[in-house]
C-alpha positions, 0 to 999 in steps of 0.5 A, a space after each residue: 319337602 320338595 324344596 328340601 329334596 331339591 336343595 339336598 340334590 344340589 348339595 350332593 351334585 356340588 360335592 360330586 363335582 368338587 375338586 376334592 371329590 375328583 381328587 379322591 376318585 383319581 386317588 382311588 383309581 391310582 391305588 387300584 392300578 398301582 396296588 398290584 404292582 406294589 404287592 408284586 414288588 413286595 413279594 419279590 423283596 421277601 423272596 429270599 425269606 420264603 425260599 429259605 423257609 421252604 428249603 429248611 422246612 423240607 430238608 432241615 427241620 425234621 432232623 433238628 426236631 429229632 435232635 432237640 428231643 435228645 437232651 435238655 441242652 439241645 432243646 435250649 438251642 431249639 428254643 432259642 431259635 423259637 425266640 428268634 435269637 441266633 447263636 453260634 457259640 456254646 452258651 456259658 454253663 451258668 446260663 445253661 443251668 438256668 436255661 435248661 429249666 425254662 419251659 417257653 420261648 418267652 421265658 428263655 427270651 427273658 433270661 437272654 435279656 438278663 444276660 445281654 450285658 454279660 460278655 461271657 454270653 455275648 459281646 455285642 460290640 465285637 459282633 458289630 465290629 465284625 459286621 462292619 468288615 463284611 463286604 456288603 455292609 462296610 461303608 454302607 451309611 444305613 448300617 453305620 447309622 444303625 450301629 450308632 443308633 444302637 450305641 445311643 440306645 435309639 433302638 427303634 431307629 436301629 431296628 429299622 436299619 438292621 432290618 434293611 441290612 438283613 434284607 441286603 445280606 439275604 439278597 446277596 447270600 440267598 443262593 448260598 444259604 438255600 443250598 442243600 449242603 446245609 441239610 447234608 451237614 445237619 444230617 451228618 451231625 444228627 447221625 453222630 448224635 444218634 450213634 454216640 450221643 451229644 458228647 460225640 460232637 466236637 467244637 466244630 460240630 457243636 457250633 454248626 449245630 447251634 448256628 443252623 438250629 437257631 438261625 433257620 427257625 429265627 429267619 423263618 419266624 422273622 420273615 413270616 407273612 403276617 397280616 397287620 390285622 392279626 396279633 402283633 408278632 414278637 419280632 417280624 420284618 414286615 411289621 418293623 419295616 412298615 412301622 406297625 410293631 406298636 411297641 418300643 424296640 428294646 436292646 434285646 430286639 436289636 441284638 436279635 437282629 444283629 445276630 441274624 446279620 452275623 448268622 447270615 454271614 456265618 451260614 454262607 461261610 459254612 456253605 462254602 466249607 469254611 469253619 465259622 
């Protein structure tokens, strides 16, 4: 027994003093030293999402919630935001007829998936071409490659590129899209509806309402803090950028990201007092 204990002690000592063990110890110390720095940088990168979510929650969400209860049609746009689908045009009447009967964001997303190839609903190529003219995206290799990947149906690669470009745009526009003038615009629209009903909205009012309603909720959900040991979210920045989605990206996922890019640009225009 003593010989066995002596032999075991010798083996343990050799393991502890081995190059491999020293390497693991050094790596553990390095992780311990650098992890706070990494987490700090990560927090900095998601700051635009967090700031936006706080601003919208306080100044915008209460009005949007009230408006969504006015009619089935307005509720569709609120549900689109829950499905992380950004829009800026009135949905086609034939789409709305189906959408008004939908009871969940999952069901609405399935309906959107079926309509993606209908140009009356959305012309994705046209949206991509518009994005390609933006000062922060044009001639950026990642955006160009993501667009090409989308055209090839390589949706996993495309989603990574579009997510990275969304980070880029949010950093560029974050000072604009968190401005309280957006909440003032929502309040003005809500007062029109409260006084004269949904029919009181003209084309510009309707487009502004649709954009703000769908964009604010979409970006809040997309940028939400979500731990990797929790249930996989439908569409989330952290999970995509860290390769944790655990499923293949689909066309509808890329379109949702493309629309978030366009929505960011349009919301900045709205803030600047320009028509979208």
